C-alpha positions as CSV (number, residue, x, y, z in Angstrom):
1,M,29.8,-10.4,0.1
2,D,28.2,-9.9,-3.3
3,D,29.7,-7.1,-5.4
4,A,26.2,-5.9,-6.2
5,H,25.6,-4.8,-2.6
6,R,27.4,-2.4,-0.3
7,S,27.5,-4.9,2.5
8,G,25.9,-8.0,3.8
9,C,24.2,-6.1,6.7
10,P,20.4,-6.9,6.8
11,I,19.5,-3.2,7.3
12,N,21.7,-2.2,4.4
13,L,20.3,-4.9,2.1
14,S,16.7,-3.9,3.1
15,L,17.5,-0.2,2.5
16,E,18.8,-1.1,-1.0
17,I,15.2,-2.1,-1.8
18,F,13.3,0.4,0.4
19,G,15.8,3.2,0.7
20,D,14.1,5.6,-1.7
21,K,10.8,7.2,-1.0
22,W,8.9,5.5,-3.8
23,S,9.3,1.7,-3.3
24,L,7.4,1.4,-0.1
25,L,4.8,3.7,-1.3
26,V,4.2,1.5,-4.4
27,I,3.9,-1.5,-2.1
28,R,1.6,0.5,0.2
29,D,-0.7,1.4,-2.7
30,I,-0.9,-2.2,-3.8
31,I,-1.6,-3.5,-0.3
32,F,-3.9,-0.9,1.0
33,G,-5.4,0.6,-2.2
34,N,-5.5,-2.6,-4.3
35,R,-3.9,-0.6,-7.1
36,R,-2.6,-3.3,-9.5
37,H,-2.2,-1.4,-12.8
38,F,0.4,1.3,-13.8
39,R,-2.3,4.0,-14.2
40,E,-3.8,3.2,-10.8
41,L,-0.4,3.5,-9.2
42,M,0.2,6.9,-11.0
43,R,-2.7,8.3,-8.9
44,S,-0.6,8.2,-5.7
45,E,-1.2,11.3,-3.6
46,E,2.5,11.9,-3.5
47,G,2.6,12.5,-7.2
48,I,5.1,9.9,-8.6
49,S,6.3,10.6,-12.1
50,S,5.7,7.9,-14.8
51,N,9.4,7.3,-15.4
52,I,10.1,6.8,-11.6
53,L,7.1,4.5,-11.2
54,A,8.2,2.4,-14.2
55,D,11.7,2.2,-12.7
56,R,10.5,1.2,-9.3
57,L,8.0,-1.4,-10.6
58,K,10.8,-2.9,-12.7
59,M,13.2,-3.0,-9.7
60,L,10.5,-4.5,-7.4
61,V,9.8,-7.2,-10.0
62,E,13.5,-7.9,-10.4
63,M,14.0,-8.1,-6.6
64,G,11.1,-10.5,-6.2
65,M,8.7,-8.2,-4.4
66,L,6.2,-8.1,-7.2
67,T,5.2,-10.2,-10.2
68,K,4.0,-8.8,-13.5
69,S,1.6,-10.6,-15.7
70,D,-0.8,-9.8,-18.6
71,D,-4.2,-8.6,-17.3
72,P,-6.7,-11.2,-18.5
73,S,-9.4,-8.5,-18.8
74,H,-7.2,-6.2,-21.0
75,K,-4.4,-7.5,-23.2
76,Q,-2.5,-4.1,-23.2
77,K,-2.4,-3.8,-19.4
78,A,0.0,-5.4,-17.0
79,L,-1.2,-6.6,-13.6
80,Y,1.2,-6.3,-10.7
81,S,0.8,-8.8,-7.8
82,L,2.5,-9.0,-4.5
83,T,4.8,-11.9,-3.7
84,E,5.1,-13.4,-0.2
85,M,8.2,-11.3,0.2
86,A,6.1,-8.1,-0.3
87,I,3.2,-9.4,1.7
88,S,5.5,-9.9,4.7
89,T,6.2,-6.2,4.7
90,L,2.8,-5.5,6.3
91,P,4.1,-5.5,9.9
92,I,6.9,-3.2,8.8
93,L,4.4,-0.8,7.2
94,A,2.1,-1.1,10.3
95,N,5.0,-0.1,12.6
96,L,6.3,2.6,10.3
97,A,2.8,4.1,10.2
98,A,2.4,3.8,14.0
99,W,5.7,5.7,14.4
100,G,4.6,8.3,12.0
101,R,1.3,8.8,13.8
102,R,3.1,9.3,17.0
103,W,5.9,11.7,15.9
104,L,4.8,13.5,12.7
105,P,2.0,15.9,11.7
106,V,-0.3,13.3,10.0
107,S,-3.7,14.1,8.7
108,E,-6.7,12.4,10.4
109,E,-8.1,11.0,7.1
110,L,-4.7,9.6,6.0
111,S,-3.8,8.1,9.4
112,I,-7.1,6.4,10.3
113,R,-6.1,3.2,8.5
114,A,-2.7,3.3,10.4
115,Q,-4.6,3.7,13.7
116,L,-6.9,0.7,13.0
117,I,-3.9,-1.4,11.9
118,E,-2.0,-0.5,15.0
119,E,-5.0,-1.1,17.3
120,G,-5.7,-4.5,15.6
121,G,-2.1,-5.6,16.2
122,P,-0.5,-8.8,15.0
123,E,-3.8,-10.7,14.8
124,L,-5.3,-8.2,12.3
125,W,-2.0,-8.1,10.4
126,E,-2.1,-11.9,10.0
127,R,-5.7,-11.8,8.8
128,F,-4.8,-9.0,6.3
129,M,-1.8,-10.9,5.1
130,A,-3.9,-14.1,4.6
131,E,-6.4,-12.0,2.6
132,L,-3.5,-10.6,0.5
133,R,-2.2,-14.2,-0.1
134,E,-5.6,-15.2,-1.3
135,E,-5.9,-12.2,-3.6
136,H,-2.3,-12.2,-5.0
137,L,-1.1,-15.7,-4.7
138,G,-4.3,-17.7,-4.9
139,I,-3.9,-19.3,-1.5
140,P,-7.3,-19.9,0.0
141,L,-8.1,-18.5,3.4
142,A,-7.8,-21.3,6.1
143,D,-11.0,-20.1,7.8
144,G,-12.9,-19.0,4.8
145,P,-13.6,-15.4,3.6
146,H,-14.5,-12.7,6.0
147,S,-17.0,-10.0,5.3
148,P,-15.9,-7.2,5.3
149,T,-12.3,-7.8,4.5
150,V,-9.6,-5.9,6.4
151,R,-9.1,-3.6,3.3
152,E,-12.8,-2.9,3.1
153,T,-12.9,-2.1,6.9
154,L,-10.0,0.3,6.5
155,Q,-11.5,2.0,3.5
156,A,-14.9,2.4,5.2
157,A,-13.1,4.1,8.2
158,Y,-11.2,6.4,5.8
159,L,-14.5,7.4,3.9
160,E,-16.2,8.0,7.3
161,V,-13.5,10.5,8.4
162,V,-13.5,12.2,5.0
163,A,-17.3,12.6,5.1
164,R,-17.3,13.8,8.7
165,R,-14.6,16.4,7.9
166,A,-16.5,17.5,4.8
167,A,-19.7,18.0,6.8
168,A,-17.8,20.0,9.5
169,E,-16.2,22.4,7.0
170,P,-18.2,25.6,6.4
171,A,-19.9,25.8,3.1
172,T,-18.2,28.0,0.6
173,P,-20.4,30.3,-1.4
174,A,-20.8,29.5,-5.1
175,R,-18.7,31.6,-7.4
176,K,-20.6,34.2,-9.4
177,A,-20.5,33.8,-13.1
178,S,-18.5,36.7,-14.8
């Protein structure tokens, strides 16, 4: 056993990467939200602090989950990309989300993507992972591009739920100026 790890157990070793609440959320935001810059990742709904985000990004790069490169469009920005190791977490995220939808009080708008991923099953997961490989690793899709992409389909479903819920909410009267 390596002294840097508590044990050689695969669950333990996985938890050493994903055992905090932020690492998988960073991966989630890159996969599903296409957030590739530090400032974009700071906009997580869960409210990650900048020092925690910097620490998790550094650790995910060191562990081989992400790569960090200079953004060609802006010299002062870093661009984070998924590695194959991170892309292969998609089925884990899909199953974790399905479990959460079944057992926890999720919101409709934040669980619609999980529902579609669950309903699409392994075939959809493979398509999404292929799209992520093209986007992050430069590996062309074997069967050519799909329109819309899986991410675009998931985002459209999310926006549809948000719009429907907003339309169903009673209008609030405008505040009077004091």
